[in-house]
mmCIF file as gemmi writes it, N, C-alpha and C atoms, coordinates in Angstrom:
data_model
loop_
_atom_site.group_PDB
_atom_site.id
_atom_site.type_symbol
_atom_site.label_atom_id
_atom_site.label_alt_id
_atom_site.label_comp_id
_atom_site.label_asym_id
_atom_site.label_entity_id
_atom_site.label_seq_id
_atom_site.pdbx_PDB_ins_code
_atom_site.Cartn_x
_atom_site.Cartn_y
_atom_site.Cartn_z
_atom_site.occupancy
_atom_site.B_iso_or_equiv
_atom_site.pdbx_formal_charge
_atom_site.auth_seq_id
_atom_site.auth_asym_id
_atom_site.pdbx_PDB_model_num
ATOM 1 N N . MET Axp A 1 ? 1.374 1.017 -36.547 1 0 ? 1 A 1
ATOM 2 C CA . MET Axp A 1 ? 2.774 1.074 -36.221 1 0 ? 1 A 1
ATOM 3 C C . MET Axp A 1 ? 3.13 2.485 -35.781 1 0 ? 1 A 1
ATOM 4 N N . LYS Axp A 2 ? 3.9 2.602 -34.709 1 0 ? 2 A 1
ATOM 5 C CA . LYS Axp A 2 ? 4.293 3.899 -34.19 1 0 ? 2 A 1
ATOM 6 C C . LYS Axp A 2 ? 5.684 4.239 -34.713 1 0 ? 2 A 1
ATOM 7 N N . VAL Axp A 3 ? 5.848 5.448 -35.191 1 0 ? 3 A 1
ATOM 8 C CA . VAL Axp A 3 ? 7.132 5.873 -35.748 1 0 ? 3 A 1
ATOM 9 C C . VAL Axp A 3 ? 7.718 6.929 -34.832 1 0 ? 3 A 1
ATOM 10 N N . TYR Axp A 4 ? 8.989 6.759 -34.477 1 0 ? 4 A 1
ATOM 11 C CA . TYR Axp A 4 ? 9.679 7.733 -33.639 1 0 ? 4 A 1
ATOM 12 C C . TYR Axp A 4 ? 10.187 8.847 -34.53 1 0 ? 4 A 1
ATOM 13 N N . THR Axp A 5 ? 9.78 10.088 -34.24 1 0 ? 5 A 1
ATOM 14 C CA . THR Axp A 5 ? 10.167 11.218 -35.076 1 0 ? 5 A 1
ATOM 15 C C . THR Axp A 5 ? 11.245 12.077 -34.439 1 0 ? 5 A 1
ATOM 16 N N . GLY Axp A 6 ? 11.711 11.686 -33.257 1 0 ? 6 A 1
ATOM 17 C CA . GLY Axp A 6 ? 12.749 12.465 -32.595 1 0 ? 6 A 1
ATOM 18 C C . GLY Axp A 6 ? 14.125 12.191 -33.161 1 0 ? 6 A 1
ATOM 19 N N . LYS Axp A 7 ? 15.096 12.93 -32.705 1 0 ? 7 A 1
ATOM 20 C CA . LYS Axp A 7 ? 16.461 12.733 -33.176 1 0 ? 7 A 1
ATOM 21 C C . LYS Axp A 7 ? 17.082 11.557 -32.42 1 0 ? 7 A 1
ATOM 22 N N . PRO Axp A 8 ? 17.768 10.666 -33.086 1 0 ? 8 A 1
ATOM 23 C CA . PRO Axp A 8 ? 18.331 9.496 -32.416 1 0 ? 8 A 1
ATOM 24 C C . PRO Axp A 8 ? 19.451 9.828 -31.43 1 0 ? 8 A 1
ATOM 25 N N . ASP Axp A 9 ? 20.114 10.977 -31.583 1 0 ? 9 A 1
ATOM 26 C CA . ASP Axp A 9 ? 21.2 11.32 -30.669 1 0 ? 9 A 1
ATOM 27 C C . ASP Axp A 9 ? 20.7 12.066 -29.426 1 0 ? 9 A 1
ATOM 28 N N . ARG Axp A 10 ? 19.404 12.364 -29.388 1 0 ? 10 A 1
ATOM 29 C CA . ARG Axp A 10 ? 18.843 13.077 -28.235 1 0 ? 10 A 1
ATOM 30 C C . ARG Axp A 10 ? 18.636 12.107 -27.081 1 0 ? 10 A 1
ATOM 31 N N . LYS Axp A 11 ? 19.144 12.461 -25.906 1 0 ? 11 A 1
ATOM 32 C CA . LYS Axp A 11 ? 18.992 11.604 -24.74 1 0 ? 11 A 1
ATOM 33 C C . LYS Axp A 11 ? 17.725 12.007 -23.992 1 0 ? 11 A 1
ATOM 34 N N . THR Axp A 12 ? 16.912 11.026 -23.674 1 0 ? 12 A 1
ATOM 35 C CA . THR Axp A 12 ? 15.67 11.297 -22.961 1 0 ? 12 A 1
ATOM 36 C C . THR Axp A 12 ? 15.886 11.142 -21.466 1 0 ? 12 A 1
ATOM 37 N N . LYS Axp A 13 ? 15.085 11.848 -20.695 1 0 ? 13 A 1
ATOM 38 C CA . LYS Axp A 13 ? 15.154 11.719 -19.244 1 0 ? 13 A 1
ATOM 39 C C . LYS Axp A 13 ? 14.419 10.449 -18.838 1 0 ? 13 A 1
ATOM 40 N N . LEU Axp A 14 ? 15.069 9.638 -18.052 1 0 ? 14 A 1
ATOM 41 C CA . LEU Axp A 14 ? 14.45 8.406 -17.583 1 0 ? 14 A 1
ATOM 42 C C . LEU Axp A 14 ? 13.852 8.626 -16.21 1 0 ? 14 A 1
ATOM 43 N N . SER Axp A 15 ? 12.661 8.068 -16.006 1 0 ? 15 A 1
ATOM 44 C CA . SER Axp A 15 ? 11.958 8.292 -14.745 1 0 ? 15 A 1
ATOM 45 C C . SER Axp A 15 ? 12.635 7.58 -13.582 1 0 ? 15 A 1
ATOM 46 N N . HIS Axp A 16 ? 13.417 6.52 -13.834 1 0 ? 16 A 1
ATOM 47 C CA . HIS Axp A 16 ? 14.066 5.819 -12.731 1 0 ? 16 A 1
ATOM 48 C C . HIS Axp A 16 ? 15.234 6.606 -12.146 1 0 ? 16 A 1
ATOM 49 N N . ARG Axp A 17 ? 15.63 7.662 -12.796 1 0 ? 17 A 1
ATOM 50 C CA . ARG Axp A 17 ? 16.684 8.514 -12.252 1 0 ? 17 A 1
ATOM 51 C C . ARG Axp A 17 ? 16.142 9.517 -11.241 1 0 ? 17 A 1
ATOM 52 N N . MET Axp A 18 ? 14.837 9.693 -11.235 1 0 ? 18 A 1
ATOM 53 C CA . MET Axp A 18 ? 14.215 10.629 -10.308 1 0 ? 18 A 1
ATOM 54 C C . MET Axp A 18 ? 14.156 10.001 -8.923 1 0 ? 18 A 1
ATOM 55 N N . PRO Axp A 19 ? 14.418 10.749 -7.876 1 0 ? 19 A 1
ATOM 56 C CA . PRO Axp A 19 ? 14.336 10.181 -6.53 1 0 ? 19 A 1
ATOM 57 C C . PRO Axp A 19 ? 12.893 9.846 -6.166 1 0 ? 19 A 1
ATOM 58 N N . ARG Axp A 20 ? 12.71 8.743 -5.461 1 0 ? 20 A 1
ATOM 59 C CA . ARG Axp A 20 ? 11.372 8.328 -5.053 1 0 ? 20 A 1
ATOM 60 C C . ARG Axp A 20 ? 10.999 8.97 -3.729 1 0 ? 20 A 1
ATOM 61 N N . LYS Axp A 21 ? 9.719 9.212 -3.561 1 0 ? 21 A 1
ATOM 62 C CA . LYS Axp A 21 ? 9.232 9.744 -2.294 1 0 ? 21 A 1
ATOM 63 C C . LYS Axp A 21 ? 9.147 8.6 -1.3 1 0 ? 21 A 1
ATOM 64 N N . SER Axp A 22 ? 9.56 8.85 -0.094 1 0 ? 22 A 1
ATOM 65 C CA . SER Axp A 22 ? 9.493 7.804 0.917 1 0 ? 22 A 1
ATOM 66 C C . SER Axp A 22 ? 8.085 7.726 1.497 1 0 ? 22 A 1
ATOM 67 N N . VAL Axp A 23 ? 7.675 6.51 1.823 1 0 ? 23 A 1
ATOM 68 C CA . VAL Axp A 23 ? 6.361 6.269 2.393 1 0 ? 23 A 1
ATOM 69 C C . VAL Axp A 23 ? 6.564 5.872 3.845 1 0 ? 23 A 1
ATOM 70 N N . THR Axp A 24 ? 5.925 6.591 4.751 1 0 ? 24 A 1
ATOM 71 C CA . THR Axp A 24 ? 6.058 6.302 6.173 1 0 ? 24 A 1
ATOM 72 C C . THR Axp A 24 ? 4.994 5.307 6.59 1 0 ? 24 A 1
ATOM 73 N N . LYS Axp A 25 ? 5.451 4.195 7.176 1 0 ? 25 A 1
ATOM 74 C CA . LYS Axp A 25 ? 4.537 3.17 7.656 1 0 ? 25 A 1
ATOM 75 C C . LYS Axp A 25 ? 4.733 3.017 9.156 1 0 ? 25 A 1
ATOM 76 N N . ARG Axp A 26 ? 3.649 2.711 9.848 1 0 ? 26 A 1
ATOM 77 C CA . ARG Axp A 26 ? 3.705 2.468 11.279 1 0 ? 26 A 1
ATOM 78 C C . ARG Axp A 26 ? 3.221 1.057 11.561 1 0 ? 26 A 1
ATOM 79 N N . ALA Axp A 27 ? 3.758 0.46 12.6 1 0 ? 27 A 1
ATOM 80 C CA . ALA Axp A 27 ? 3.347 -0.889 12.987 1 0 ? 27 A 1
ATOM 81 C C . ALA Axp A 27 ? 2.155 -0.811 13.932 1 0 ? 27 A 1
ATOM 82 N N . PHE Axp A 28 ? 1.154 -1.637 13.667 1 0 ? 28 A 1
ATOM 83 C CA . PHE Axp A 28 ? -0.028 -1.739 14.519 1 0 ? 28 A 1
ATOM 84 C C . PHE Axp A 28 ? -0.203 -3.199 14.895 1 0 ? 28 A 1
ATOM 85 N N . LYS Axp A 29 ? -0.39 -3.477 16.179 1 0 ? 29 A 1
ATOM 86 C CA . LYS Axp A 29 ? -0.66 -4.83 16.621 1 0 ? 29 A 1
ATOM 87 C C . LYS Axp A 29 ? -2.166 -5.039 16.572 1 0 ? 29 A 1
ATOM 88 N N . CYS Axp A 30 ? -2.585 -6.095 15.889 1 0 ? 30 A 1
ATOM 89 C CA . CYS Axp A 30 ? -4.01 -6.365 15.688 1 0 ? 30 A 1
ATOM 90 C C . CYS Axp A 30 ? -4.66 -6.842 16.975 1 0 ? 30 A 1
ATOM 91 N N . ASP Axp A 31 ? -5.812 -6.268 17.284 1 0 ? 31 A 1
ATOM 92 C CA . ASP Axp A 31 ? -6.579 -6.618 18.479 1 0 ? 31 A 1
ATOM 93 C C . ASP Axp A 31 ? -7.952 -7.103 18.025 1 0 ? 31 A 1
ATOM 94 N N . GLY Axp A 32 ? -8.17 -8.421 18.086 1 0 ? 32 A 1
ATOM 95 C CA . GLY Axp A 32 ? -9.431 -9.007 17.644 1 0 ? 32 A 1
ATOM 96 C C . GLY Axp A 32 ? -9.403 -9.307 16.16 1 0 ? 32 A 1
ATOM 97 N N . GLY Axp A 33 ? -10.478 -9.919 15.671 1 0 ? 33 A 1
ATOM 98 C CA . GLY Axp A 33 ? -10.584 -10.227 14.254 1 0 ? 33 A 1
ATOM 99 C C . GLY Axp A 33 ? -9.783 -11.45 13.853 1 0 ? 33 A 1
ATOM 100 N N . PRO Axp A 34 ? -9.678 -11.701 12.552 1 0 ? 34 A 1
ATOM 101 C CA . PRO Axp A 34 ? -9.005 -12.905 12.071 1 0 ? 34 A 1
ATOM 102 C C . PRO Axp A 34 ? -7.487 -12.893 12.256 1 0 ? 34 A 1
ATOM 103 N N . TYR Axp A 35 ? -6.877 -11.745 12.394 1 0 ? 35 A 1
ATOM 104 C CA . TYR Axp A 35 ? -5.424 -11.647 12.549 1 0 ? 35 A 1
ATOM 105 C C . TYR Axp A 35 ? -5.045 -11.165 13.945 1 0 ? 35 A 1
ATOM 106 N N . ASP Axp A 36 ? -5.746 -11.632 14.958 1 0 ? 36 A 1
ATOM 107 C CA . ASP Axp A 36 ? -5.502 -11.219 16.337 1 0 ? 36 A 1
ATOM 108 C C . ASP Axp A 36 ? -4.066 -11.55 16.749 1 0 ? 36 A 1
ATOM 109 N N . GLY Axp A 37 ? -3.341 -10.555 17.238 1 0 ? 37 A 1
ATOM 110 C CA . GLY Axp A 37 ? -1.967 -10.732 17.691 1 0 ? 37 A 1
ATOM 111 C C . GLY Axp A 37 ? -0.921 -10.497 16.621 1 0 ? 37 A 1
ATOM 112 N N . ALA Axp A 38 ? -1.319 -10.405 15.354 1 0 ? 38 A 1
ATOM 113 C CA . ALA Axp A 38 ? -0.362 -10.166 14.27 1 0 ? 38 A 1
ATOM 114 C C . ALA Axp A 38 ? -0.036 -8.675 14.187 1 0 ? 38 A 1
ATOM 115 N N . THR Axp A 39 ? 1.059 -8.353 13.503 1 0 ? 39 A 1
ATOM 116 C CA . THR Axp A 39 ? 1.471 -6.967 13.32 1 0 ? 39 A 1
ATOM 117 C C . THR Axp A 39 ? 1.247 -6.565 11.874 1 0 ? 39 A 1
ATOM 118 N N . LEU Axp A 40 ? 0.559 -5.444 11.673 1 0 ? 40 A 1
ATOM 119 C CA . LEU Axp A 40 ? 0.341 -4.891 10.337 1 0 ? 40 A 1
ATOM 120 C C . LEU Axp A 40 ? 1.104 -3.574 10.23 1 0 ? 40 A 1
ATOM 121 N N . TYR Axp A 41 ? 1.74 -3.348 9.096 1 0 ? 41 A 1
ATOM 122 C CA . TYR Axp A 41 ? 2.412 -2.09 8.826 1 0 ? 41 A 1
ATOM 123 C C . TYR Axp A 41 ? 1.53 -1.301 7.864 1 0 ? 41 A 1
ATOM 124 N N . LEU Axp A 42 ? 0.954 -0.2 8.347 1 0 ? 42 A 1
ATOM 125 C CA . LEU Axp A 42 ? -0.006 0.586 7.572 1 0 ? 42 A 1
ATOM 126 C C . LEU Axp A 42 ? 0.482 2.013 7.4 1 0 ? 42 A 1
ATOM 127 N N . THR Axp A 43 ? 0.111 2.633 6.272 1 0 ? 43 A 1
ATOM 128 C CA . THR Axp A 43 ? 0.512 4.012 6.027 1 0 ? 43 A 1
ATOM 129 C C . THR Axp A 43 ? -0.426 5.005 6.693 1 0 ? 43 A 1
ATOM 130 N N . ASP Axp A 44 ? -1.724 4.713 6.717 1 0 ? 44 A 1
ATOM 131 C CA . ASP Axp A 44 ? -2.669 5.657 7.304 1 0 ? 44 A 1
ATOM 132 C C . ASP Axp A 44 ? -3.4 5.08 8.51 1 0 ? 44 A 1
ATOM 133 N N . GLY Axp A 45 ? -3.023 3.898 8.972 1 0 ? 45 A 1
ATOM 134 C CA . GLY Axp A 45 ? -3.618 3.312 10.163 1 0 ? 45 A 1
ATOM 135 C C . GLY Axp A 45 ? -4.946 2.625 9.944 1 0 ? 45 A 1
ATOM 136 N N . GLU Axp A 46 ? -5.326 2.428 8.692 1 0 ? 46 A 1
ATOM 137 C CA . GLU Axp A 46 ? -6.639 1.869 8.396 1 0 ? 46 A 1
ATOM 138 C C . GLU Axp A 46 ? -6.544 0.944 7.191 1 0 ? 46 A 1
ATOM 139 N N . THR Axp A 47 ? -7.188 -0.222 7.286 1 0 ? 47 A 1
ATOM 140 C CA . THR Axp A 47 ? -7.241 -1.133 6.14 1 0 ? 47 A 1
ATOM 141 C C . THR Axp A 47 ? -8.576 -0.963 5.431 1 0 ? 47 A 1
ATOM 142 N N . MET Axp A 48 ? -8.667 -1.489 4.23 1 0 ? 48 A 1
ATOM 143 C CA . MET Axp A 48 ? -9.947 -1.493 3.551 1 0 ? 48 A 1
ATOM 144 C C . MET Axp A 48 ? -10.783 -2.654 4.083 1 0 ? 48 A 1
ATOM 145 N N . ILE Axp A 49 ? -12.054 -2.646 3.835 1 0 ? 49 A 1
ATOM 146 C CA . ILE Axp A 49 ? -12.944 -3.697 4.32 1 0 ? 49 A 1
ATOM 147 C C . ILE Axp A 49 ? -12.623 -4.986 3.563 1 0 ? 49 A 1
ATOM 148 N N . PHE Axp A 50 ? -12.436 -6.075 4.317 1 0 ? 50 A 1
ATOM 149 C CA . PHE Axp A 50 ? -12.118 -7.355 3.706 1 0 ? 50 A 1
ATOM 150 C C . PHE Axp A 50 ? -12.77 -8.479 4.5 1 0 ? 50 A 1
ATOM 151 N N . THR Axp A 51 ? -12.8 -9.68 3.903 1 0 ? 51 A 1
ATOM 152 C CA . THR Axp A 51 ? -13.345 -10.867 4.538 1 0 ? 51 A 1
ATOM 153 C C . THR Axp A 51 ? -12.233 -11.895 4.674 1 0 ? 51 A 1
ATOM 154 N N . ALA Axp A 52 ? -12.046 -12.411 5.89 1 0 ? 52 A 1
ATOM 155 C CA . ALA Axp A 52 ? -11.054 -13.453 6.157 1 0 ? 52 A 1
ATOM 156 C C . ALA Axp A 52 ? -11.624 -14.384 7.212 1 0 ? 52 A 1
ATOM 157 N N . ASN Axp A 53 ? -11.519 -15.67 6.965 1 0 ? 53 A 1
ATOM 158 C CA . ASN Axp A 53 ? -12.031 -16.692 7.889 1 0 ? 53 A 1
ATOM 159 C C . ASN Axp A 53 ? -13.507 -16.476 8.224 1 0 ? 53 A 1
ATOM 160 N N . GLY Axp A 54 ? -14.282 -16.008 7.265 1 0 ? 54 A 1
ATOM 161 C CA . GLY Axp A 54 ? -15.713 -15.808 7.465 1 0 ? 54 A 1
ATOM 162 C C . GLY Axp A 54 ? -16.081 -14.541 8.217 1 0 ? 54 A 1
ATOM 163 N N . GLN Axp A 55 ? -15.115 -13.696 8.533 1 0 ? 55 A 1
ATOM 164 C CA . GLN Axp A 55 ? -15.382 -12.435 9.238 1 0 ? 55 A 1
ATOM 165 C C . GLN Axp A 55 ? -15.162 -11.276 8.272 1 0 ? 55 A 1
ATOM 166 N N . THR Axp A 56 ? -16.097 -10.335 8.256 1 0 ? 56 A 1
ATOM 167 C CA . THR Axp A 56 ? -15.988 -9.162 7.399 1 0 ? 56 A 1
ATOM 168 C C . THR Axp A 56 ? -15.814 -7.933 8.266 1 0 ? 56 A 1
ATOM 169 N N . GLY Axp A 57 ? -14.816 -7.126 7.954 1 0 ? 57 A 1
ATOM 170 C CA . GLY Axp A 57 ? -14.563 -5.908 8.722 1 0 ? 57 A 1
ATOM 171 C C . GLY Axp A 57 ? -13.277 -5.253 8.282 1 0 ? 57 A 1
ATOM 172 N N . GLN Axp A 58 ? -12.748 -4.38 9.125 1 0 ? 58 A 1
ATOM 173 C CA . GLN Axp A 58 ? -11.496 -3.694 8.838 1 0 ? 58 A 1
ATOM 174 C C . GLN Axp A 58 ? -10.78 -3.37 10.128 1 0 ? 58 A 1
ATOM 175 N N . TYR Axp A 59 ? -9.472 -3.152 10.021 1 0 ? 59 A 1
ATOM 176 C CA . TYR Axp A 59 ? -8.674 -2.734 11.167 1 0 ? 59 A 1
ATOM 177 C C . TYR Axp A 59 ? -8.486 -1.232 11.107 1 0 ? 59 A 1
ATOM 178 N N . ILE Axp A 60 ? -8.816 -0.556 12.204 1 0 ? 60 A 1
ATOM 179 C CA . ILE Axp A 60 ? -8.602 0.881 12.331 1 0 ? 60 A 1
ATOM 180 C C . ILE Axp A 60 ? -7.707 1.078 13.543 1 0 ? 60 A 1
ATOM 181 N N . ASN Axp A 61 ? -6.476 1.55 13.289 1 0 ? 61 A 1
ATOM 182 C CA . ASN Axp A 61 ? -5.459 1.72 14.331 1 0 ? 61 A 1
ATOM 183 C C . ASN Axp A 61 ? -5.254 0.439 15.134 1 0 ? 61 A 1
ATOM 184 N N . GLY Axp A 62 ? -5.311 -0.702 14.461 1 0 ? 62 A 1
ATOM 185 C CA . GLY Axp A 62 ? -5.05 -1.987 15.091 1 0 ? 62 A 1
ATOM 186 C C . GLY Axp A 62 ? -6.246 -2.653 15.729 1 0 ? 62 A 1
ATOM 187 N N . GLU Axp A 63 ? -7.386 -1.988 15.811 1 0 ? 63 A 1
ATOM 188 C CA . GLU Axp A 63 ? -8.582 -2.553 16.417 1 0 ? 63 A 1
ATOM 189 C C . GLU Axp A 63 ? -9.537 -3.024 15.331 1 0 ? 63 A 1
ATOM 190 N N . TRP Axp A 64 ? -10.12 -4.215 15.524 1 0 ? 64 A 1
ATOM 191 C CA . TRP Axp A 64 ? -11.03 -4.816 14.556 1 0 ? 64 A 1
ATOM 192 C C . TRP Axp A 64 ? -12.409 -4.191 14.665 1 0 ? 64 A 1
ATOM 193 N N . LYS Axp A 65 ? -12.951 -3.74 13.549 1 0 ? 65 A 1
ATOM 194 C CA . LYS Axp A 65 ? -14.308 -3.193 13.48 1 0 ? 65 A 1
ATOM 195 C C . LYS Axp A 65 ? -15.137 -4.085 12.558 1 0 ? 65 A 1
ATOM 196 N N . GLN Axp A 66 ? -16.149 -4.731 13.109 1 0 ? 66 A 1
ATOM 197 C CA . GLN Axp A 66 ? -17.022 -5.63 12.356 1 0 ? 66 A 1
ATOM 198 C C . GLN Axp A 66 ? -17.908 -4.807 11.429 1 0 ? 66 A 1
ATOM 199 N N . CYS Axp A 67 ? -18.087 -5.261 10.199 1 0 ? 67 A 1
ATOM 200 C CA . CYS Axp A 67 ? -18.964 -4.57 9.243 1 0 ? 67 A 1
ATOM 201 C C . CYS Axp A 67 ? -20.137 -5.432 8.882 1 0 ? 67 A 1
């Protein structure tokens, strides 16, 4: 059992009051691969390697790279 040893009248800082950092995403139109013609919104322009519809690879700046 955890016991709180602080003073009950002390107000703690809540993390949800802190402003969040914005994340910039760019739209990339997929060229080739399982999602040909779809739009992906990526932060760094690159996806991790994944398998979809029997194809394994990744999108780099919207272009499909087979792995």
